[in-house]
C-alpha positions, 0 to 999 in steps of 0.5 A: 031348349035347355039341357036335361040330364037323363042318365048316369051309369056306373061304368066309371072308366068308359070315357068314350061312351058318348052314345052307350048310356045315352041310348039306354036312357033316351027312350025313357027320357023321350028327349032325343032321336038317333039324329040328335044322339047326346054328347057326354063328359064321361058319365054325365049324359046331356041331351040337347035339342040340337046336339049332334053325333059329330059334336059327341065324337069330336069332343072328349072329356073327363068328369073328375068326380066320376072317374076314379083315377081323376079323383086321385090325380096328382098331375093332368096326365093321370086323367087327360091321357085317357082321351084318344088323341091327348097326351100329357108330358112332364112328371112334376107340378111345374112341367106339365105339358098337354098335346093334342094330336102332337100340338102342345098347349102353345097351339091350343086354347086352354081355359080355366073357368073361361079365362084364357091361359096365354103365353109362355114363361120358359120353354123348359116349364109347362104352361098349364098351372092348375091342381087337379083337386080344384077341378070338376070337369075337363073338356077337350076339343080334339082338333079345331072343328068350330069357329067358336074356338078362334085364335091360338087353337090350331090343335083344339082346346082344353077347357078346365072347370072348377067345382061349384057349390051347386055340384056339392049341395044336396036337395034342400041342403043349406050348408055343407062341407067336404074333406079330402085326404090322399097319399101316394107312395112313390114320392110320399105325396100328401094331399089335404083339402077342405071345401065349404059350400052353402046356399044361404038363400034360395037364389045364392050360393057360396064356395070356399076351398083350401088345399095343400099338396106336398111331395118329395122326389119320385122315382122311376122304375129303376129307382132313380129320382125323376125330379129332386124336389121338395114341393109344397103346393097350395090351392085356393078357390073362392066362388059366389053366385046369385040369381036376380029374378029368374032370368039373370045370374051373376057369378064371381070367382078367384082361384090360385095354384102355387107350387114352391120347392127346389126344382131342376134349373131345366125342369123338363130334364131330370135332376141327375144329382151328383153329375156335374152342375148342368142342371142344378137344383134351384129354389123356385116358385110357380103361381097362377091367379085367376079372377073371373066375373060371369053373367048369364041372361036366359029368359023364357025365349028361344032367341035369347041365351046370353053368356058373358065372362070377364077375366084376368089370369096371371102366371108367374115363375120366380127363382130366388138364388144366391145372386153373387154365386149364380148371377143371371139365375135370379129372375121373375117372369110373368104373363098376364091375360085380361079378356072378355067374351059375350055369346048368345045362343038362339033356337029358331024353328022354321018349316025346313028345320031348326037353327041353332045360332051362336054369335059372339064377340071376344077380346083379350090382351096378353102381356109378359114381363121379365125382371132379372137380378132385380133389374127390369129387362123387358115387356111385350104385349099382344091383343086380339079382337074377334067376332064369330057366327055359327049356325047349326041347321037341323032338318030331319036326318041332316045337320049342316053347320056353317060358321064364320069368324073374323080376327083382328090380331095385334102382334108383339112389338118385339116379335113381329114389330107390332104387325096387325093381322086381319083374318077371316076364317070359315068352317062347314060341318055336316052329319047324316043318319044313313041308317038307324043308329048309324051316322056319318059326319064330316067337317072342315075348318080353316085355322089362324094363329097370330105370332105369340109372345116370346117366352117371357124369360127372353124378354129384352125389349129387342136387345139381341133380338131379330124383330121379324116384321115379315113374320106371317101368321100360322094358317091352315085347315083341319078336315075330318070324316067319321062314322058312329054306329050304336048296337043294342040288346046284343047279349042281354036286354038293355045292353049297348055298344057304340063303335066310332071312327074318324080320320083327320088331316090338319094342314099347317102353313107358315109354322113359327119357330123360335131360333135360339142363340148362344152356346153354339146355337145357330142364331139369327143375323140381327139385321137380315134374320138369316139363320147361322150354323153351329160352326158359324153362329149368329148373335140374335135370336127370334121368330121365323116361319119354317120353310116347309108346310106340315100335314098331320094325318091320323085316325081315332077309333073307339068301342064302348060297351055297357051291360048292367053293372059292367062297362068296357071301353077300347080306344086307338089313336094314331097321329103323324106330322110330316113336312112337305120338303124334308119329311121331318116331323113337327119339331118340339121345344121339349126336344125331338119331334112333337109326335107320339106313338100309336096309343091303345087303351083298355078301360074296364069297370065293374060294380059287384055291389052298390057300394064297391066299384073296381076298375082296370086301365091298360095303356100301350104306346108303340115306339116311334122312330123318326128319320135318322137325318132329322136328328130327332131321337127314337121314342121307346114303346111302353105298356102301363097297367093300373088297378083301382077300387072305391068303397062307399059304406052305407053306414056313413053317408058321404064317405068314400075310400079309394085305393089304386096301384098305378104302373103295377109292373114298375115299368121304366118309361117316359111319355112321348110328350115329355123330354126324351133325349139320350144320356149325357157323356158324363152319365147325366139323364136327359129323359124325364121318366115317369114314376115307377110303381105308385100306390095311392089311397084317398078318403073323402067325406062330404056332409 
């Protein structure tokens, strides 16, 4: 059955309202029962014949247009942090880093319009290069709960989707345009963009977007510069689509995000200008180009719904410095991923329930390259081919979802000697309606993650590298249990409250760690791989398996209430990792542990009129204190409050004005997903503090 949109309510801040608005609209649509309560991406409620409560609660997301802070977002943290279990670190355009339950994007499947974003460039930089102004939606699989995610998804997945012409065209409209301008006071950021979209014929659509985002250095709550940058961003998006007959659709797209400016040598540290030269400011450029082709075939048949995409994405970082005074600083590094996936979904009705079969094949290759001081230093590559099958079988109040996946992973030559890993994983999930409007669910998914490419900046074709032919793939499992309860007509007719809670455990075996050499780092013996010490360092660097296994445990709770023109969302997220031998948390390449403190969030939304929306967001993150002997720094608690308003005058159709004050009380704090270390003896900062008070205003006009 095809998806049917049934409701869009005004509570723009209740990100977790999977069932609230859905229950309100379900009777009128007569499309779903409690057993198939719909999932949602923010306020866009989607009802599918075989959707489940389990899927709703285990997946989160943000509709960028519908969530006011997302519409004014400068960084991914401005909107992804609202999803329980998700934390985004980094304060500049070049060091954003996503964490899901403590696992960063090197352990997440990150896609942009279906194109995988693989590999790492430089561990001081973020691996996700995209401007929020390009996006219409960000979907998050909080934890890996499906075999459809596959390799490189220990912690789950983040799928970014850029805007389409169909999202902007009004009924009967042939051509239109949207102009957008925004300003942020903290770093004098100015955003300007223009989108032109058209449907020249009944079966074709076109879209062209161009935007610029320029900014100076921002300041934290104590008026210290958080990044000394003169950043100039440029974004391009081109899309075309056409229906062939009524069953076939072809699409093509190109997107680019480019940021150029003067950034710190180590971008995840603040610049600390005037204090030594340990983190000097250098001209740098980061660029991502993504090309995609997609094809869908959806005839009038429950057995055939084919979705295919082919893509290539390339991310590059380059530094252009004075070669004579800064030898070794002038380099270009890049990672290119080329891949394709074909997937078919079949709906099969039987006497004992309905089956939703998802079968797919995926292949991708990732390549990295480094050129230093105009000399090519090294390349490496890895390949993965997978086949998967998942069956969601629904019979009355019970839904069972078994799945199986096979991966053939050919690892990088200069990481694990090109070793091939053949792996099979399985998954099983279930949900059951134990009472009216009440469901329990559970899932268990085996995990697999082959050795990744080394950071491109360290490519050397094996020179001064320990190539670990005994390196094991990361394996483990993710298990979750939970309950969802929906209550209606509590205070007034038609209101709804949804309560949800889940407990999870993620086990990770053979955790892979990259051991550096040089500058008193321990390093590895070039022949045996034995790790050195700071007092007796070894000359090589490379990847090794940690000697202990890790377990991540946590809970995620949410309460969402909707009443007429008022909505409220409350959420709580807790996740802690622990090694089975030392008890230490999973280490982070950004310094310290990967863990974040418990996060409490309150979202309120109110529409006093049909042209005005008001919102408030409060976030409190508790302190986290690791074991003293682990040498991991303490992360301080913080609370941040934001307020925003949008206005859409009736006199000018398509005009929308938005204003917001973020970090109202000028709190000095650092995200627990950012670099967080004590200050240097010379006074240089080593913590990437978030912006202080920031007033944002934006204006968009669509016609």
